[in-house]
N, C-alpha and C positions, 0 to 999 in steps of 0.2 A: 503495498498501500504506501509506504514511505518513498520507495523507488519510484510508483508513477505521479505522486505530489513533486516527487523534483523532479523530472521528469517533463511536467506541464510548466513547471518555473524555469526550466531551462529553455523550454520552448518558447515561454513569454518573453525573455528575455535575447532569444537570438533573434524575434521577428525586429524587425525597422519600425513596422506599425503596429502597435498593439491591439488596435482597429479588428484588425485581421485575424487574430488569435480570437479575439470573445465572440468575432462571426463565427469560428469556424466551432465554438465552444457551443453557442448558440444553435447551430446546424447540428448538433450532436446531442443537445437534449430535445428538440424537434423529432429528430429522426428517434428519442427513445420513446419521448410521450408517442409519435405512431404507432412505433411497435408494440407498445402497451394497450393503445387505444384497440388496433386491431385483434390482440390476442384475448382482450376481455372483453369483446363482445363476438371472436368467433367463442367463446365458451357460452355466454352470458347472453347475448341477441336471441332475438327475435327468431332468429332460425340458425342458432348456435347448437352446440352437444347437447346444452342440459334441455332447451324445446325439444330436441329431435327425442330423447329420451322420454318425455313427456308426452309425446305425438305419437311413438312405440306403445307405451304403458296401454293410453287410450284407445288403440287402434287393438291392443287385444282385449279389452275390456267389450269394447262394441261387438268385434267377433264371436266371443263370448254370448253376448247378449242375443247375437243376430242367431247364433246356435238354438240358442233357449227359444227363442219366437220360433224358429222355424219348425222345432220339435211339437208346439203348442198348434202352430199351423198343422202340420200331419196330423196329430192325435184328432182335433177337431174334422180335418178332412175325413177320415175314420170314421166316425162317427156319423159325418152326412152322408156317407157313402154305406153306411150300415140303415140308417133311416130311410135313403130312396132307391135302392136292388130291392127290398122285398118289407112293405112296412110291417114291421111287429109290432101289434096291437100291443102287447102285454109292455115292449118295453117305452114307446110312445105314453102309454099312463102312466107308467111307472115315473118317466121324465114330468109330465102335464104334473102331478101328485106334489114331486120334488122339489120343481120351482116353483110352481103357481099357489102352492097350498091349496092344492084341490082336492076336495073329498065328495061321496057322494051322501047325500042326505042320510043314511040309514046308515053309515059307518061311524067307527069312533076311533078316534086316533091318540092314540100314545106316542110323547115325543121323549126319546132318549138319546141322550149324549153323554 
C-alpha cells in the first residue's frame, strides 16, 4: 500500500502539469464508479441475477398451479362424461340431493359430520 502511495506521489512530482495527474485520477475514479454501477445493476437491477431467480421461482409456482388446475379440469370432464354418456338416475339424484339440499316430502334427513 505504501509503495502505491509513494508511486503516485512520485508520479505527481514527475508531471510538469499537476492538472494532468488529477485528470487521470478523476478518470480512474469515474471508471471505477462506472464499473461499480454496472456490476450493482447486473446483480440487483430489474433484469439482474436476483430478478432472474425470482422469476424462475414464480414460473415453477405457476406451473404447479397450472398442473393442479389441469387435474381439476380432467376430474370435471370425467364427471361430465359420466353424466352425458348414459344418464345414471341414481347418480344424478345423489348429486341433486347433495348440492341443492333437495329431499322428498316423505323423507327424513340425518346430517352426519
